[in-house]
C-alpha positions in Angstrom: -151.3 45.3 131.1 -149.1 47.5 133.7 -147.4 44.5 135.0 -146.6 43.3 131.4 -145.0 46.4 130.3 -143.0 46.8 133.2 -142.0 43.2 132.9 -141.2 43.7 129.4 -139.0 47.2 130.3 -137.3 45.4 133.0 -135.9 42.5 130.6 -134.9 45.1 127.8 -133.2 47.3 130.1 -131.0 43.8 131.2 -130.2 43.0 127.1 -129.1 46.8 127.0 -126.6 46.2 129.9 -125.9 43.4 128.5 -124.9 44.6 125.6 -122.8 47.7 126.6 -120.8 44.9 128.5 -120.1 42.8 126.0 -119.2 45.8 123.9 -116.9 47.3 126.6 -115.0 44.0 126.4 -114.8 44.1 122.7 -113.3 47.6 123.3 -110.9 46.3 125.5 -109.2 43.7 123.6 -109.2 46.3 121.2 -107.5 48.7 122.8 -105.0 45.6 123.9 -104.0 44.4 120.3 -103.0 48.4 119.5 -101.2 48.1 122.2 -98.6 46.0 119.7 -94.9 47.9 119.3 -94.3 48.5 115.6 -90.9 48.8 114.3 -91.2 50.6 110.8 -88.1 50.0 108.7 -87.1 51.7 105.7 -85.1 49.9 102.7 -84.3 49.7 99.1 -85.0 46.5 97.8 -83.1 46.7 94.8 -79.7 45.6 96.1 -79.6 41.8 96.7 -78.3 39.7 98.7 -79.1 42.6 101.4 -82.6 43.2 100.2 -84.9 42.7 97.0 -87.9 40.8 95.9 -88.4 37.1 95.3 -90.4 35.7 92.5 -93.3 36.0 95.3 -92.8 39.7 95.2 -92.2 39.4 99.1 -88.8 41.7 100.8 -86.1 38.9 101.9 -82.2 39.2 102.6 -79.4 39.6 105.0 -80.8 42.4 106.2 -84.0 41.2 106.6 -83.2 38.8 108.2 -81.0 41.0 110.5 -84.1 43.0 111.0 -86.6 40.7 111.8 -84.2 39.0 114.6 -83.5 42.6 115.9 -87.2 43.2 116.3 -88.1 40.1 117.6 -85.5 40.9 120.7 -86.5 43.8 121.3 -90.5 42.9 121.4 -91.7 44.8 118.1 -93.3 43.7 114.9 -91.4 44.7 111.9 -93.1 46.9 109.2 -91.1 47.4 106.1 -91.4 50.2 103.4 -89.5 49.8 100.3 -88.6 53.0 98.5 -86.0 54.5 96.8 -82.2 54.7 98.3 -81.6 58.1 97.8 -84.5 59.0 100.2 -84.1 57.3 102.8 -82.3 59.3 105.1 -85.0 62.0 104.7 -87.2 59.3 105.0 -85.4 59.2 108.8 -85.1 63.3 109.3 -89.3 63.1 108.8 -89.5 60.0 110.7 -91.6 58.6 107.9 -89.6 55.6 109.5 -88.1 54.4 113.0 -84.7 52.5 111.4 -83.3 52.1 107.7 -81.6 48.8 106.9 -80.4 49.1 103.3 -77.0 48.2 102.8 -76.1 51.7 104.4 -72.6 52.7 104.9 -71.5 54.5 108.0 -70.0 57.5 106.4 -69.1 60.6 108.1 -71.2 62.4 105.6 -74.4 60.6 106.7 -73.4 60.6 110.1 -74.2 64.8 110.1 -78.1 63.7 109.5 -78.5 60.3 111.3 -77.3 58.1 113.9 -75.9 55.0 113.0 -75.5 51.6 114.9 -72.3 49.8 115.5 -71.0 47.8 112.3 -72.8 44.6 111.5 -71.2 44.3 108.2 -68.1 45.3 105.8 -68.0 44.0 102.1 -66.2 46.8 100.0 -66.2 47.7 96.4 -66.2 46.4 92.9 -66.0 47.2 89.4 -68.7 44.5 87.4 -68.2 44.7 83.5 -69.2 42.5 79.9 -67.3 39.0 80.2 -65.1 39.9 76.9 -64.6 43.5 78.4 -60.9 45.0 78.3 -61.7 46.4 81.1 -59.5 45.4 83.7 -57.9 47.8 86.4 -59.0 51.4 87.4 -57.2 52.8 84.9 -58.8 51.4 82.0 -62.1 53.4 83.1 -60.4 56.4 81.2 -62.8 57.1 78.5 -65.6 54.7 79.6 -69.2 55.2 81.1 -69.6 54.0 84.9 -73.1 53.7 86.1 -73.3 54.0 90.4 -76.6 53.8 91.9 -77.8 57.4 93.3 -76.9 57.7 97.5 -74.6 55.8 97.5 -71.1 55.6 98.6 -70.4 54.3 95.2 -71.6 57.6 93.6 -69.2 59.2 96.5 -66.3 57.2 95.7 -66.7 57.0 91.6 -66.7 60.8 91.8 -63.3 60.8 93.7 -61.7 58.7 90.9 -62.4 60.8 88.5 -59.8 63.5 90.0 -57.4 60.9 88.6 -59.5 59.2 86.2 -61.2 60.5 83.2 -64.1 58.7 82.8 -68.2 59.5 82.3 -70.4 58.8 85.1 -73.7 57.7 85.1 -76.2 57.9 87.8 -79.3 55.7 87.7 -81.8 54.6 90.7 -81.3 51.0 91.3 -78.5 48.1 91.4 -80.8 46.3 88.8 -80.9 48.7 86.8 -77.8 49.6 86.1 -77.2 45.9 85.5 -79.5 46.2 82.7 -77.4 49.1 81.4 -74.5 47.2 81.4 -75.9 43.9 79.5 -77.6 46.9 77.0 -74.2 48.0 76.3 -75.3 51.5 77.7 -72.8 51.5 80.5 -69.4 49.5 80.4 -69.0 49.6 83.8 -71.2 49.1 87.5 -69.7 50.4 90.1 -71.0 48.7 93.3 -70.9 46.8 96.9 -68.6 43.7 96.8 -71.1 41.4 97.9 -74.1 42.7 95.2 -71.5 42.9 92.6 -70.4 39.2 93.2 -74.2 37.8 93.2 -74.7 39.7 90.0 -71.4 38.4 88.0 -72.2 34.3 88.7 -76.3 35.2 87.9 -75.3 36.8 84.6 -72.4 35.4 83.8 -70.1 38.8 83.9 -66.3 40.1 85.0 -65.5 42.1 87.2 -62.5 43.2 89.4 -62.4 44.7 93.3 -61.5 48.3 93.4 -58.0 48.5 95.0 -58.6 52.0 96.2 -61.7 51.1 98.2 -61.6 52.3 102.0 -65.5 52.6 103.1 -66.7 52.0 106.5 -68.7 49.3 107.4 -72.4 49.3 107.2 -74.7 50.0 109.9 -78.3 50.5 110.7 -79.5 54.1 110.4 -81.4 56.4 113.0 -83.1 59.8 113.4 -80.7 61.7 115.2 -81.3 61.3 118.9 -83.0 57.6 118.4 -83.5 55.8 122.0 -83.3 52.8 119.6 -79.6 53.2 119.1 -78.1 51.6 122.5 -80.7 48.8 122.1 -79.9 47.9 118.5 -76.4 48.1 119.6 -76.9 45.4 122.4 -78.5 42.7 120.0 -75.6 43.1 116.8 -73.0 43.0 119.5 -75.1 39.9 121.1 -75.3 38.5 117.6 -71.1 38.6 117.0 -71.2 36.7 120.3 -73.5 33.7 119.9 -72.7 32.9 116.1 -75.7 34.6 114.5 -74.4 37.6 112.6 -71.6 34.7 111.1 -75.1 32.5 110.0 -77.2 35.2 108.2 -73.1 36.0 106.1 -73.0 32.3 105.9 -76.7 32.4 104.4 -76.5 35.5 102.5 -73.2 36.4 101.8 -71.4 33.0 101.0 -69.9 32.9 97.5 -70.8 29.2 97.1 
């Protein structure tokens, strides 16, 4: 009986040892899986063709393709956080995101709070109106209501134009809401990035004209101050300029054809 107990105890110890080895192996695999580097990107997905949601709810656009290319080249998995545009710089400052791609112009004012990559696009600005509108020039804005998106360079530009042209400014959360306000006659003009405005003109059968006073800087990737990612991302963007990949993305997303 004692011999049987000894044998059973030995078997039990062997089984426990085997389980322990299996558990250790599983833990090792889990640790390896968690070693995958993640790049957290902030964006405001209401700015087609740079970033917007498709019919399946997926975030797509020029900036998304650009971010995925950068992440792949640097060996990261990309994670996208969608938020309001005027909260993006705050997200960088509090390290909730590693970088921002959201059609953001690299202004001197923003550069006081974040670091920027080299420019990857420059569109300029335009005014979008209803097709039968009699607003054809900046001077025609006088006495009308102009919509802008909060926190954008267009908001800054509109305030500057107000110094010489007397119009009412209405600040809105998204570009989509701005167009809805225009179609509902709650604003007379929407002031937008040119590439974005051209898209809405085509999609909604609207009209518009370029802003001749526009001197906005180019769009760039934004980072927290002192980010070590800036140099690496710059190298990828410069490489994309050289190998034609950036031109391909512009043809895919920004071409008016």
